[in-house]
Every structure is written in C-alpha cells, then in structure tokens.
C-alpha positions, 0 to 999 in steps of 0.5 A, a space after each residue: 500500500 505504501 508503494 502506491 502512496 509513493 507513486 502517487 506522491 511522485 505523480 503529484 510532485 511532477 504535476 505541481 512542477 509542470 504547473 509551476 506550483 512549486 517553490 523556488 527551492 523545489 523547482 530544481 531538486 538539489 540537496 542544499 535547496 531541499 534542506 533549505 526548503 525543510 527549514 523554511 517550511 518548518 519555521 512557517 508551520 511548526 506544529 507538533 506533528 511537524 516537529 515529530 516528523 523533523 526529529 524522525 528524519 534529521 535527529 532520530 537520536 534526539 541529540 539536538 535541543 534546537 530542531 533548526 540546528 539538526 536541520 542545519 547539520 544534516 548530511 546532505 548526501 542522505 537526500 540523494 535517494 529521495 532526489 533520485 526517486 523523484 527525478 528518475 523513479 527509482 525505489 527508495 527505502 527510507 519511508 521517513 524521507 517520503 513522508 518528509 517530501 509529502 509534508 514539503 509539497 502539501 501532499 496528504 499524509 499516508 493515513 489521510 491518503 488511505 482514507 481517500 476514495 478514488 474519486 476524491 484522489 482524482 479530484 485532489 489531482 484535478 485541482 492541481 491540474 487546473 492550476 490551483 495552488 493548494 496549501 494544506 495543513 494537517 487534518 485530524 480525522 473524526 466525526 463532524 466538521 471542524 470549524 475554521 481556525 486561523 491559528 496554530 498553537 504549539 507548546 515549546 519548552 520555555 528554557 532549553 534543558 542545557 541552559 537549565 543544567 548550566 544555571 543550576 550548576 553555577 547557582 549551586 557552586 556560587 551559593 556554596 562558595 558564598 556560604 563558606 565565605 560568609 561562615 568563615 568571615 570574622 566579625 569586623 569591629 569598628 575603629 574608635 572615634 574621638 573620645 572613645 578610650 574604653 571598650 567592651 565585649 560585644 558577644 564575639 568581638 570588642 567595641 570601642 565606647 566612651 566612658 559612661 555610654 556603655 549599656 547597663 551591666 556591661 563592664 568596660 576596660 581601657 582601650 587596647 588597639 591591638 586587642 580591639 583588632 585581633 581578639 575574636 571569638 571562634 563561633 564554629 570550633 569544628 573548623 579548627 585543625 592542627 594548623 590552628 595550634 599556636 594561633 588559637 587560645 581557649 577557656 574552658 572546663 569540662 565540656 564547656 570550652 570557648 576559643 579565641 583568636 588572640 591571647 590575653 584575658 578572657 573577655 567576659 571575665 577579665 579576672 581569668 586568662 586564656 590558655 593556648 590551644 593544645 592537641 588534647 583540647 583540639 582532639 577532645 572538644 573539636 571535630 573537623 570531620 564532623 564539620 565537613 560531614 555536616 556541610 556535605 549534608 547541607 550541600 546535598 540538601 541544597 543540590 536536591 532543592 536546586 535540582 527540583 527547581 530546575 526540573 520544575 522550570 524544565 517542565 514549564 512550556 509556552 504556547 507558540 501561536 502561528 497565524 495562518 494567512 486568510 487565503 489558506 484553504 481549510 483541510 475540510 475543503 481539501 479532503 472532505 469532498 462532498 457529492 456537490 463538489 464532485 458534481 460541479 466538476 
C-alpha cells in the first residue's frame, strides 16, 4: 500500500512542477535547496506533528535541543535517494524521507491518503491540474466538521534543558562558595572615634565606647588597639585543625570550652586568662570531620532543592501561536469532498 502512496506522491510532485506550483527551492531538486526548503517550511508551520516528523528524519537520536540546528547539520548526501526517486523513479527505502517530501509539497499524509476514495484522489489531482495552488495543513480525522481556525498553537519548552543544567550548576557552586565565605568571615569591629578610650565585649568581638555610654551591666576596660583588632571569638570550633595550634587560645572546663583568636584575658571575665590551644583540647572538644560531614549534608540538601527547581522550570512550556494567512484553504475543503463538489466538476 505504501508503494502506491509513493507513486502517487511522485505523480503529484511532477504535476505541481509542470504547473509551476512549486517553490523556488523545489523547482530544481538539489540537496542544499531541499534542506533549505525543510527549514523554511518548518519555521512557517511548526506544529507538533511537524516537529515529530523533523526529529524522525534529521535527529532520530534526539541529540539536538534546537530542531533548526539538526536541520542545519544534516548530511546532505542522505537526500540523494529521495532526489533520485523523484527525478528518475527509482525505489527508495527510507519511508521517513517520503513522508518528509509529502509534508514539503502539501501532499496528504499516508493515513489521510488511505482514507481517500478514488474519486476524491482524482479530484485532489484535478485541482492541481487546473492550476490551483493548494496549501494544506494537517487534518485530524473524526466525526463532524471542524470549524475554521486561523491559528496554530504549539507548546515549546520555555528554557532549553542545557541552559537549565548550566544555571543550576553555577547557582549551586556560587551559593556554596558564598556560604563558606560568609561562615568563615570574622566579625569586623569598628575603629574608635574621638573620645572613645574604653571598650567592651560585644558577644564575639570588642567595641570601642566612651566612658559612661556603655549599656547597663556591661563592664568596660581601657582601650587596647591591638586587642580591639585581633581578639575574636571562634563561633564554629569544628573548623579548627592542627594548623590552628599556636594561633588559637581557649577557656574552658569540662565540656564547656570557648576559643579565641588572640591571647590575653578572657573577655567576659577579665579576672581569668586564656590558655593556648593544645592537641588534647583540639582532639577532645573539636571535630573537623564532623564539620565537613555536616556541610556535605547541607550541600546535598541544597543540590536536591536546586535540582527540583530546575526540573520544575524544565517542565514549564509556552504556547507558540502561528497565524495562518486568510487565503489558506481549510483541510475540510481539501479532503472532505462532498457529492456537490464532485458534481460541479
């Protein structure tokens, strides 16, 4: 049955060529012109069935996100059997190329062609023989007549998958770096103004203050610029490693230990003195592995969240509407031939 369809397609092509109803690209069949015509027709129609057809011919392995790119990169030598079939009449094995050419010259699809009676098919050819240019859109067979619709709608992906993947990787990487930098960034105390000759401990660093301006119940000590700049409380002790020995001091008893960045008095209680960090204290009261494991778990949660957001964005689609010219002939006027139409012929 498909062999008859191929012969009918070739006859239709030769008839349109004789009546000069073909486009410039198809008047003289050449491989590059054939590819150019495919791109032109695809941009003009761009229906879902057209996308499926283009993919089956130009990108069967679904390597390209953009179907126009698959057309542009198509190997022109693969058009040789189709051109030979149309010009000489030799057999062609690739059915998809036959369907592609039928789509290019507005010939009915194989399923539509099978539903034609001999009289309807004869009438279809007769229209071309009379010099009428038939521009045919896809038809869905079913009960009842379809109303005329001047707009073709199709859903396309809002953002290409490759862009989404790259954006998610960049977002995750930049977010992780920013978080680590923020976490390790020490609180910076301000330099003293004129008249500020004292300082007080503000939780994790010293702040300069004028005598008498401190908060009620907060003790102050004479201003020491070196201590003001250098003394900080280490809020995440698990970040400490062996490289911290000689650079960190602590105060503690039992399980309650606090770590600081400079030697001197214990800031909340200046009657006590800080001790230098030892290997035993580092081993018993901190764990860099615990810190890394915790951050790894946070990173995995962030990766899952970003992946879910990326998947949700990838599912977003937009409707593309293509306005059809008013002079296009409706499918029902092309294929649903009534007895009255046949009688007029």
